[in-house]
C-alpha positions as CSV (number, residue, x, y, z in Angstrom):
1,M,1.7,4.4,16.8
2,S,-0.2,4.6,20.0
3,S,-3.5,3.8,18.2
4,F,-1.8,0.7,16.6
5,L,-0.6,-0.5,20.0
6,L,-4.0,0.0,21.5
7,A,-5.6,-2.0,18.7
8,L,-3.0,-4.7,19.2
9,K,-3.8,-4.8,22.9
10,T,-7.5,-5.1,22.2
11,I,-7.2,-8.2,20.0
12,L,-4.3,-9.8,21.8
13,P,-6.6,-11.9,24.1
14,L,-8.1,-13.6,21.0
15,F,-4.6,-14.5,19.6
16,L,-3.5,-15.8,23.0
17,I,-6.3,-18.4,22.7
18,I,-5.0,-19.3,19.3
19,L,-1.5,-19.6,20.7
20,L,-2.9,-21.9,23.4
21,G,-4.4,-24.2,20.8
22,F,-1.1,-24.1,18.8
23,S,0.9,-25.0,22.0
24,L,-1.4,-27.9,23.0
25,I,-1.0,-29.6,19.6
26,R,2.7,-29.1,19.6
27,M,3.0,-30.6,23.1
28,K,0.8,-33.5,21.9
29,A,-1.7,-32.7,24.7
30,V,-4.4,-32.8,22.0
31,T,-4.7,-34.3,18.5
32,D,-5.8,-32.8,15.2
33,L,-9.1,-34.7,15.7
34,W,-10.1,-31.9,18.1
35,V,-10.3,-29.5,15.1
36,E,-13.1,-31.5,13.5
37,V,-15.1,-31.8,16.8
38,L,-14.7,-28.2,17.8
39,N,-15.5,-26.9,14.3
40,K,-18.6,-29.1,14.2
41,Y,-19.8,-27.7,17.5
42,A,-19.2,-24.1,16.2
43,L,-20.8,-24.8,12.8
44,W,-23.9,-26.7,14.0
45,I,-24.5,-25.3,17.5
46,G,-22.3,-22.3,18.6
47,F,-22.5,-19.9,15.7
48,P,-26.1,-20.6,14.8
49,A,-27.0,-19.7,18.4
50,L,-24.9,-16.5,18.2
51,I,-26.4,-15.5,14.8
52,F,-30.0,-16.3,15.8
53,T,-29.9,-14.4,19.1
54,A,-28.2,-11.4,17.5
55,L,-30.8,-11.2,14.7
56,V,-33.8,-11.7,16.9
57,K,-32.7,-8.6,18.9
58,L,-31.8,-6.7,15.7
59,D,-34.1,-4.1,14.3
60,F,-33.1,-4.7,10.7
61,S,-34.0,-2.3,7.9
62,L,-33.3,-3.2,4.3
63,S,-33.3,0.4,3.2
64,E,-30.8,1.5,6.0
65,N,-28.5,-1.4,5.2
66,S,-28.7,-1.3,1.4
67,T,-25.3,0.4,0.9
68,L,-23.7,-2.1,3.3
69,L,-25.2,-5.1,1.4
70,I,-24.5,-3.8,-2.1
71,A,-21.0,-2.5,-1.5
72,N,-19.8,-5.7,0.1
73,S,-21.5,-7.8,-2.5
74,I,-19.7,-5.9,-5.3
75,Y,-16.4,-6.3,-3.4
76,L,-16.8,-10.0,-3.0
77,T,-17.8,-10.5,-6.6
78,G,-14.8,-8.5,-7.8
79,S,-12.4,-10.4,-5.5
80,M,-13.7,-13.7,-6.8
81,L,-13.3,-12.7,-10.4
82,L,-9.8,-11.4,-9.8
83,A,-8.8,-15.1,-9.6
84,F,-9.0,-15.4,-13.4
85,P,-6.5,-12.7,-14.4
86,I,-4.1,-13.7,-11.6
87,A,-4.3,-17.4,-12.7
88,A,-3.7,-16.3,-16.3
89,I,-0.7,-14.1,-15.4
90,F,1.0,-16.7,-13.2
91,K,-0.1,-19.6,-15.4
92,T,-1.4,-21.6,-12.5
93,S,-3.1,-25.0,-12.7
94,V,-6.9,-25.2,-13.0
95,K,-7.2,-26.4,-9.4
96,T,-5.1,-23.5,-8.1
97,K,-7.3,-21.1,-10.1
98,Q,-10.4,-22.6,-8.5
99,T,-8.8,-22.3,-5.1
100,L,-8.0,-18.6,-5.7
101,I,-11.7,-18.0,-6.3
102,L,-12.3,-19.1,-2.7
103,V,-9.3,-17.7,-0.9
104,L,-9.2,-14.2,-2.5
105,A,-12.7,-13.3,-1.3
106,F,-13.6,-15.2,1.8
107,G,-11.6,-14.5,5.0
108,N,-12.3,-15.8,8.5
109,I,-15.3,-13.4,8.8
110,T,-17.3,-15.4,11.3
111,Y,-15.0,-17.5,13.4
112,L,-12.4,-14.7,13.9
113,G,-14.2,-11.7,12.4
114,I,-17.1,-11.5,14.8
115,P,-15.0,-11.9,17.9
116,V,-12.6,-9.2,16.6
117,L,-15.5,-6.8,15.8
118,V,-17.1,-7.3,19.2
119,N,-13.7,-7.0,21.1
120,V,-12.8,-3.8,19.2
121,L,-16.1,-2.0,18.7
122,G,-18.3,-3.5,21.4
123,E,-21.6,-5.4,21.3
124,K,-23.1,-2.7,19.1
125,A,-21.0,-4.2,16.2
126,L,-22.5,-7.7,16.6
127,G,-25.6,-7.0,14.4
128,T,-23.5,-5.5,11.6
129,G,-21.0,-8.4,11.9
130,V,-23.8,-11.0,11.6
131,I,-25.3,-9.2,8.5
132,L,-21.8,-9.2,6.9
133,S,-21.3,-12.8,7.7
134,S,-24.6,-13.6,6.1
135,V,-23.6,-11.7,2.9
136,Y,-20.2,-13.5,2.8
137,L,-21.8,-16.9,3.4
138,F,-24.5,-16.4,0.8
139,W,-21.9,-15.5,-2.0
140,M,-19.5,-18.3,-0.9
141,F,-22.1,-21.0,-1.1
142,S,-23.7,-19.6,-4.3
143,L,-21.6,-17.7,-6.8
144,A,-18.2,-18.9,-5.6
145,L,-19.2,-22.6,-5.9
146,I,-20.7,-21.9,-9.4
147,L,-17.5,-20.2,-10.5
148,V,-15.5,-23.1,-9.1
149,E,-17.5,-25.6,-11.0
150,V,-17.6,-23.6,-14.3
151,S,-13.9,-23.0,-14.2
152,G,-13.2,-26.7,-13.6
153,E,-15.6,-29.0,-15.3
154,G,-17.2,-26.4,-17.5
155,K,-20.7,-27.1,-16.3
156,V,-22.7,-26.3,-13.2
157,H,-24.5,-28.7,-10.9
158,P,-27.3,-26.4,-9.6
159,G,-28.7,-29.1,-7.4
160,R,-25.4,-29.5,-5.6
161,V,-25.0,-25.7,-5.2
162,M,-28.5,-25.2,-3.9
163,F,-28.1,-28.2,-1.5
164,K,-25.0,-26.7,0.0
165,L,-26.6,-23.2,0.2
166,F,-29.8,-24.3,2.0
167,T,-28.3,-26.9,4.3
168,N,-25.7,-24.6,5.7
169,P,-26.6,-24.2,9.4
170,L,-25.2,-20.7,9.6
171,L,-27.5,-19.6,6.7
172,M,-30.4,-21.4,8.2
173,A,-29.8,-19.5,11.5
174,V,-29.8,-16.2,9.4
175,L,-33.1,-17.1,7.8
176,L,-34.8,-18.2,11.0
177,G,-33.4,-15.2,13.0
178,T,-34.5,-12.7,10.4
179,L,-37.9,-14.3,10.1
180,A,-38.4,-14.3,13.9
181,S,-37.3,-10.6,14.0
182,I,-39.7,-9.6,11.2
183,L,-42.7,-11.5,12.7
184,K,-41.8,-10.5,16.2
185,I,-41.7,-14.1,17.3
186,Y,-39.3,-14.4,20.2
187,P,-38.2,-17.5,22.2
188,G,-39.1,-17.7,25.8
189,S,-36.7,-16.2,28.3
190,S,-35.3,-19.6,29.4
191,M,-34.7,-20.6,25.8
192,M,-33.0,-17.3,25.0
193,K,-30.7,-17.6,28.1
194,S,-29.7,-21.1,27.0
195,L,-29.0,-19.9,23.4
196,E,-27.0,-16.9,24.8
197,L,-24.9,-19.2,27.0
198,I,-24.1,-21.3,24.0
199,A,-23.3,-18.2,21.9
200,Q,-20.9,-17.0,24.6
201,S,-18.9,-20.2,24.4
202,V,-18.2,-20.3,20.7
203,T,-15.5,-17.6,20.5
204,A,-13.0,-19.5,22.7
205,V,-13.9,-22.8,21.0
206,V,-13.2,-21.7,17.4
207,L,-10.1,-19.8,18.3
208,L,-8.7,-22.8,20.1
209,S,-9.6,-25.0,17.1
210,L,-7.8,-22.5,14.8
211,G,-4.7,-22.7,16.9
212,I,-4.7,-26.5,16.9
213,F,-5.2,-26.5,13.1
214,M,-2.2,-24.2,12.7
215,G,0.0,-26.3,14.9
216,S,-0.9,-29.5,13.1
217,R,0.3,-28.3,9.7
218,E,3.6,-29.2,8.2
219,L,5.9,-26.2,7.7
220,G,7.8,-27.4,4.6
221,A,10.7,-25.5,3.0
222,L,11.0,-21.8,3.6
223,R,11.0,-20.9,-0.2
224,E,7.6,-22.5,-0.5
225,W,6.1,-19.8,1.7
226,A,7.1,-16.8,-0.5
227,P,4.0,-17.0,-2.8
228,I,1.9,-17.6,0.3
229,A,3.2,-14.4,1.9
230,G,2.5,-12.5,-1.3
231,L,-1.1,-13.8,-1.5
232,S,-1.6,-13.0,2.2
233,I,-0.7,-9.4,1.5
234,V,-3.1,-9.2,-1.4
235,I,-5.9,-10.7,0.7
236,M,-5.4,-8.6,3.9
237,V,-3.8,-5.4,2.7
238,I,-4.4,-4.7,-1.0
239,L,-8.0,-5.8,-1.5
240,P,-9.2,-4.3,1.8
241,G,-7.3,-1.1,0.8
242,I,-9.3,-0.9,-2.4
243,L,-12.5,-1.4,-0.4
244,F,-11.5,1.2,2.1
245,F,-11.0,3.9,-0.5
246,S,-14.1,2.8,-2.4
247,L,-16.3,3.1,0.7
248,K,-14.9,6.5,1.3
249,C,-16.9,7.6,-1.8
250,T,-20.2,6.2,-0.4
251,T,-22.5,7.2,2.4
252,L,-21.3,4.3,4.6
253,K,-19.9,5.6,7.8
254,G,-19.3,4.6,11.4
255,I,-19.6,1.0,12.5
256,P,-20.9,-0.4,9.1
257,F,-17.8,1.2,7.5
258,Q,-15.4,-0.1,10.1
259,C,-16.9,-3.6,10.1
260,S,-16.8,-3.8,6.3
261,V,-13.1,-3.0,6.1
262,L,-12.1,-5.2,9.1
263,E,-14.1,-8.2,7.8
264,A,-12.4,-7.7,4.3
265,A,-9.0,-7.8,6.1
266,M,-9.5,-11.1,7.9
267,P,-7.1,-13.9,7.3
268,L,-8.3,-17.0,5.4
269,G,-10.7,-19.1,7.3
270,L,-11.2,-22.8,7.7
271,T,-14.5,-22.9,5.6
272,P,-12.8,-22.0,2.3
273,Y,-10.0,-24.5,3.2
274,A,-12.6,-27.2,3.8
275,L,-14.2,-26.5,0.4
276,T,-10.8,-26.9,-1.3
277,E,-10.6,-30.3,0.4
278,Q,-14.2,-31.2,-0.6
279,Y,-13.8,-30.2,-4.2
280,N,-10.2,-31.7,-4.5
281,L,-8.7,-28.4,-5.4
282,N,-5.4,-27.1,-3.8
283,P,-5.8,-27.7,-0.1
284,K,-2.1,-27.4,0.6
285,L,-2.2,-23.8,-0.7
286,A,-5.3,-23.0,1.3
287,S,-4.0,-24.6,4.5
288,R,-0.7,-22.7,4.4
289,L,-2.7,-19.5,3.7
290,V,-4.7,-20.1,6.9
291,V,-1.6,-20.5,8.9
292,L,0.5,-17.6,7.6
293,S,-2.4,-15.1,7.1
294,T,-3.6,-15.8,10.6
295,F,-0.2,-15.2,12.0
296,L,0.3,-12.0,10.0
297,S,-3.2,-10.8,11.0
298,M,-2.0,-10.2,14.5
299,F,0.0,-7.3,13.1
300,I,-2.2,-6.3,10.0
301,L,-5.5,-6.2,11.8
302,P,-4.3,-3.6,14.4
303,F,-3.3,-1.4,11.4
304,W,-6.8,-1.5,9.9
305,I,-8.4,-1.0,13.3
306,A,-6.3,2.1,13.8
307,I,-6.9,3.4,10.2
308,T,-10.7,2.9,10.4
309,A,-11.1,4.3,14.0
């Protein structure tokens, strides 16, 4: 119990910023237009700067990280494919099945995940967090979108998938940061300090945005939230639990092990929700998952933090 309370205390500052955003929108001190502006800052400026500066400093070894990459890739692929039997069992619509492909696999691994990892495990977890974010983003903008298109229209638009993959600023930051690290090409000290200042700002920005987003959603009838609650438990407890016990059978230990489980246990993020909007799937389901899973994560994440410690 003491380890759970300690973990809760560790991540509480992050959720207080989310609460601030929630309170501001409820008091009408801000509007939901802030979400778009703050998210664009995070997507195009803040997180690319964070990812790039972390990778430039990282001494990345493919052989040392092979288990991390393979294990998480298998987990993500399995989580995506799980959407098909679930959709068949519950006889969901095609659009809900497509939405499940996105929401089952891809939590808030960057916007909330990286701040949680750094707060809990320290700066030493930043490199692993960035690597995991890269893995998640790659599969989200490749296989996930292919499955969404195949399960809907029955055909793939490879040009559209590749365009989304290689125009994503986070993935571009990964490629540039990795290339700079391999070639030992480092920005000047003034440039690095500027990028690091931007990187330090992004955590508060995205958490505030998340709070505003949550506060701007309509609650609806209580009975409508029962399936959302069940899906949240699957996403943040059952699937991470499967990964937890699976990784116990591998050589993955320490921070890579902790980061893998904690990232898998993250609540649904805004990027999968945005994709459901863009592909005209089931954004109502996704938005409610963001709200409820983020609220529940304040209690579920300390559990996983205590378990993996």
